[in-house]
Every structure is written in C-alpha cells, then in structure tokens.
C-alpha positions in Angstrom: 2.3 14.4 -5.9 1.1 12.0 -8.3 1.4 8.9 -5.1 -0.5 11.5 -3.2 -3.4 11.7 -5.6 -3.5 8.6 -7.4 -3.0 6.3 -4.4 -5.4 7.9 -2.2 -8.3 5.0 -2.2 -6.1 2.8 -1.2 -4.3 4.4 2.1 -6.1 3.9 5.5 -8.9 5.6 7.1 -8.4 5.5 11.0 -10.6 5.1 13.6 -10.1 7.1 16.4 -12.0 5.6 18.9 -9.8 1.6 17.9 -6.7 3.4 18.4 -4.4 1.8 20.8 -5.1 3.2 24.1 -3.0 5.3 25.8 -3.2 7.9 29.0 -1.9 11.2 26.6 -4.5 10.3 23.8 -1.3 10.8 21.3 -2.3 8.2 19.1 -6.0 9.4 18.4 -4.9 13.1 18.0 -2.1 11.2 15.4 -5.3 9.5 13.9 -7.5 12.5 13.9 -5.0 14.6 12.2 -4.1 11.8 9.4 -7.7 11.8 8.4 -7.8 15.8 8.1 -5.0 15.5 6.3 -6.2 12.5 3.8 -9.0 15.1 3.7 -7.2 18.3 2.6 -5.2 16.3 0.1 -8.7 15.7 -1.7 -9.1 18.7 -2.4 -5.9 19.5 -3.4 -5.9 17.1 -5.5 -8.9 18.8 -7.5 -6.9 21.3 -8.3 -4.2 23.3 -10.6 -1.7 24.0 -7.9 -1.9 20.8 -6.0 1.5 20.6 -4.7 1.1 24.2 -3.7 -2.0 23.2 -1.5 -0.5 20.0 -0.5 2.3 21.7 1.4 0.5 24.3 2.9 -2.1 21.4 3.6 0.6 19.9 5.8 2.5 22.2 7.5 -1.0 23.7 8.9 -1.9 20.4 10.1 1.5 19.8 11.7 1.0 23.2 13.4 -2.3 22.7 14.7 -1.4 19.1 16.3 1.2 20.5 17.6 -0.8 23.5 19.4 -2.7 20.3 21.0 -1.7 20.2 24.5 1.6 19.3 25.4 0.8 15.6 26.5 -1.0 14.8 23.4 1.9 15.3 20.8 4.7 17.3 22.0 5.7 15.0 24.9 5.8 12.3 22.5 6.8 14.3 19.2 10.5 16.3 19.6 9.6 18.0 16.3 7.0 19.7 18.1 9.2 21.6 20.2 10.6 23.4 16.9 9.3 26.0 15.0 8.6 27.2 11.1 10.3 25.4 8.2 12.8 24.3 11.6 9.5 21.6 12.2 8.4 21.3 9.0 12.0 19.6 7.8 12.0 17.3 11.2 8.7 15.7 10.6 9.5 15.2 6.9 13.2 13.9 7.9 11.1 11.5 10.5 8.4 10.1 7.4 8.7 6.3 6.7 7.3 6.7 3.2 8.4 9.9 2.4 7.3 9.1 -1.3 3.5 8.0 -0.3 4.0 4.6 -1.8 3.6 2.3 1.1 0.7 0.9 -0.4 3.0 -0.4 -4.2 4.8 -3.2 -3.3 6.6 -5.4 -5.8 5.8 -9.5 -5.5 7.3 -12.1 -6.1 4.7 -14.7 -7.6 6.9 -17.3 -8.4 7.5 -18.3 -5.4 4.1 -17.4 -3.1 4.7 -17.1 0.2 2.1 -16.4 3.3 3.8 -12.7 2.6 2.6 -12.2 -0.9 -0.7 -13.4 0.0 -0.3 -11.4 2.9 -1.1 -8.2 0.4 -2.9 -9.8 -2.3 -5.6 -10.7 -0.5 -6.1 -7.4 0.8 -9.1 -5.0 -1.0 -8.9 -3.0 -3.2 -5.9 -4.4 -5.0 -4.5 -3.4 -8.6 -2.0 -5.7 -10.3 0.0 -3.6 -12.6 1.3 -6.4 -14.8 -1.3 -7.9 -17.7 -1.7 -12.0 -18.6 -0.5 -14.4 -16.6 0.6 -12.3 -13.3 -3.1 -11.1 -13.4 -4.3 -14.8 -14.5 -2.4 -15.8 -11.3 -3.3 -13.3 -9.1 -7.1 -13.4 -10.0 -7.0 -17.2 -9.0 -4.9 -17.1 -5.7 -7.0 -14.0 -4.6 -10.1 -16.1 -5.6 -8.9 -19.6 -3.7 -6.6 -19.2 -1.5 -7.8 -15.9 0.7 -10.2 -16.7 2.7 -10.4 -19.5 5.6 -7.0 -21.0 5.3 -4.0 -22.0 7.2 -0.8 -20.7 6.5 0.2 -23.8 5.5 -2.6 -24.7 3.4 -3.0 -20.9 2.1 0.9 -21.4 1.0 -0.1 -24.9 -1.0 -2.9 -23.6 -2.3 -1.0 -20.8 -4.0 1.4 -23.5 -5.2 -1.2 -25.1 -6.9 -2.5 -22.1 -8.5 1.2 -21.2 -9.9 1.4 -25.4 -11.3 -1.6 -24.6 -13.5 -0.6 -21.6 -14.8 0.9 -21.8 -17.9 -1.7 -24.2 -19.2 -4.2 -21.3 -18.2 -2.4 -18.5 -19.5 -1.5 -20.1 -23.0 -4.9 -20.7 -23.7 -6.1 -17.3 -23.2 -2.8 -16.4 -24.8 -4.3 -15.6 -28.5 -7.5 -13.9 -27.1 -6.5 -11.4 -24.0 -2.7 -11.3 -23.7 0.6 -11.6 -26.0 3.0 -13.8 -25.1 6.2 -11.4 -26.4 8.7 -13.4 -24.6 8.0 -16.8 -26.3 6.9 -18.5 -22.8 3.7 -20.7 -24.2 6.0 -21.5 -27.5 8.9 -23.1 -25.2 6.5 -24.7 -22.5 8.5 -23.5 -19.8 7.9 -22.6 -16.3 10.9 -21.3 -15.9 10.3 -18.8 -18.5 7.4 -17.2 -16.8 8.7 -17.6 -13.2 11.7 -15.1 -14.8 9.4 -13.4 -17.9 6.6 -12.5 -15.8 6.3 -13.5 -12.4 9.4 -12.4 -10.5 8.9 -8.9 -10.1 5.2 -7.3 -9.8 4.1 -4.7 -9.3 0.9 -4.7 -6.9 -0.8 -1.8 -5.4 -3.0 -2.9 -2.2 -4.9 -1.1 0.7 -2.9 -0.9 3.7 -4.5 -2.4 6.7 -6.1 0.4 8.8 -4.9 -1.3 11.9 -0.8 -0.7 11.8 0.9 1.0 14.1 0.9 4.8 13.7 4.4 5.3 13.4 4.4 8.6 10.9 4.6 11.3 13.8 
C-alpha cells in the first residue's frame, strides 16, 4: 500500500485516444479502467482504512471492466470468464508488478549506458541516495539527456563520471559526509563500488508503454 500511495505521481495517466488501435476497443477500455483505479487510489490514500478501500475499489472496477461488451474485455481477458474471488485471484496472478514498484529502479551509475540514461532522463525523478550519486545524476540530467545520439549520450555520461570524484570531494565537507572514505583514498574505484554500483532511482513510467496489466 505504501508504493500505491507514495509512487502514484510517478505512474502514467493513459489517454484512451492515443492507445493502440484495435477493432475491439480493448486497449482503450483498459486505459479507462486503469485511470479510474488511480483516481480511486487517490481517495483511498487519504483515508485511515487505505487497504480496505483500495482492495474494494480494485475489485469493483475489475467487475465493471468485465461487464462491458465481451469484445472489449472478456475475449482478450480470460479472467473475465471467472467470477468473484476466482476472478480477482486470476487478475492478481497476471500482474507484472504486483508490488506496484514498476517505477523503482536499481541502477549501476559506475558504468552508465543508454538504459540508465533512459531512466535518469525521465521527469519527475527521485534519486534516493545523497552525495556522489545525486551529484552525478544531476550532471547527467543537465548535460546528457537532450538532443543526443546514443553514442554521444554515452560519451557524455563517461565525461560526467570522469569529473565526479573531483566535484564530489570539493562539496564533501559542506553538502555530504564521505562515510566510505573515498575522498581520502582518491580512488575512482572506491566511488564505483561504495556509492555508484547500486543506486535506487524512482522515475516516472512513460505512458506509451504497451498495456499488459490485464
């Protein structure tokens, strides 16, 4: 429930009009249902009985989804052929991100590739670690995100990484504490292993992904 409420602003809102065209309207119906569910979650997150409210809203909206004409739901969704608790369990078993953590990423910023940049360049974004990781992420977002080919973006990222140690150690006394002692050893590998290897990043999921929740 914490992820449902705390990460809501990072989840996409789907525009049914821009969904992939299909003769049944299945994708548009999924988009509408997901948007309705997010609206219900917003209300539930403000209530003391958050979990009860969320489970009830989820179940009710799945029922509504399965009540629309069969060509928009049931034909493409076997779960709609079930009823009650069996239907809910079916949908739950098909969830790709049952913990609502699709927006949480663990990135290796010691060797930034196009994959890491794709996530870091999204907005909004939150870098959970302080110090060197935040300094590097800020530099990457400022200098390596827009108007770059993949090759140039990776070269830009390598440049940002190369100057990180000097930048971080200059700011260390005022803005962060070097608990790992990397500035004392002046070791780039220390930064890589102690600070950059596993960085938790929360980033908005683009709303142009294929809908697979149902």
